[in-house]
C-alpha positions in Angstrom: 70.4 96.7 127.3 73.2 98.2 127.1 74.1 99.9 123.7 77.0 100.1 122.2 77.6 104.2 121.3 79.5 103.0 118.3 76.8 100.7 116.8 73.7 102.9 115.5 70.2 101.8 117.6 68.3 100.0 115.6 71.4 97.5 114.1 71.5 96.4 118.0 68.3 95.6 118.1 68.0 94.3 115.2 70.7 91.4 116.2 69.1 90.1 119.4 65.9 89.8 117.1 67.9 88.5 114.9 69.9 86.3 117.4 65.8 85.4 118.4 65.2 84.0 115.3 68.0 82.3 115.1 67.9 80.5 118.4 63.9 79.4 118.5 63.3 81.7 120.9 60.8 82.9 118.0 59.4 80.0 116.2 58.7 80.0 112.4 55.2 81.7 113.1 55.9 83.7 116.2 54.0 87.1 116.2 56.9 89.9 116.9 56.0 92.6 119.6 55.0 95.5 117.8 56.5 99.0 117.1 55.0 99.9 120.0 56.1 97.5 122.2 59.8 96.6 120.9 60.1 100.3 121.5 58.5 100.3 125.6 61.3 97.1 125.8 63.9 97.9 124.8 64.1 101.8 125.0 64.1 102.7 121.1 61.9 104.9 120.0 58.7 103.9 117.9 59.6 105.3 114.7 63.7 103.5 115.4 61.6 100.1 116.5 59.5 100.4 113.1 62.6 100.0 110.9 64.1 97.0 113.0 61.6 95.7 111.3 61.1 96.5 108.1 65.0 96.0 108.3 63.9 92.1 109.1 61.4 91.5 106.2 64.0 93.2 104.3 66.2 90.0 105.1 63.9 87.7 104.7 63.2 86.5 108.6 59.5 88.3 108.7 56.8 89.3 107.3 53.9 91.3 107.8 50.3 90.8 108.0 48.7 93.9 107.3 47.3 95.1 109.9 47.5 92.3 112.2 51.3 92.1 113.1 54.6 90.8 112.1 55.3 87.4 112.1 58.7 85.3 111.5 59.7 84.0 108.6 59.2 80.3 107.8 62.9 79.2 108.1 64.0 77.4 104.8 64.7 73.4 105.0 68.5 73.2 105.1 69.8 71.2 101.4 69.5 68.0 101.7 73.4 66.5 100.3 72.8 63.1 98.4 74.2 60.3 99.9 77.0 58.1 98.7 
């Protein structure tokens, strides 16, 4: 990953994971990498990786199953517009 020095690394990794979730690379219900796996994959510390996962949970994009892992939340259905 190419780092942009003016943006905190956790935000850059968050943006990548958010894009993967939005694009369907990680589908609803899919298990996200663990903090250790994410840290190794992108070259950040495990503490930073844990923050990324926590921020995804705070934003409602992911949820944690204690002892199992972090998973992509089900995306809300788009609003239905009434027919004229």
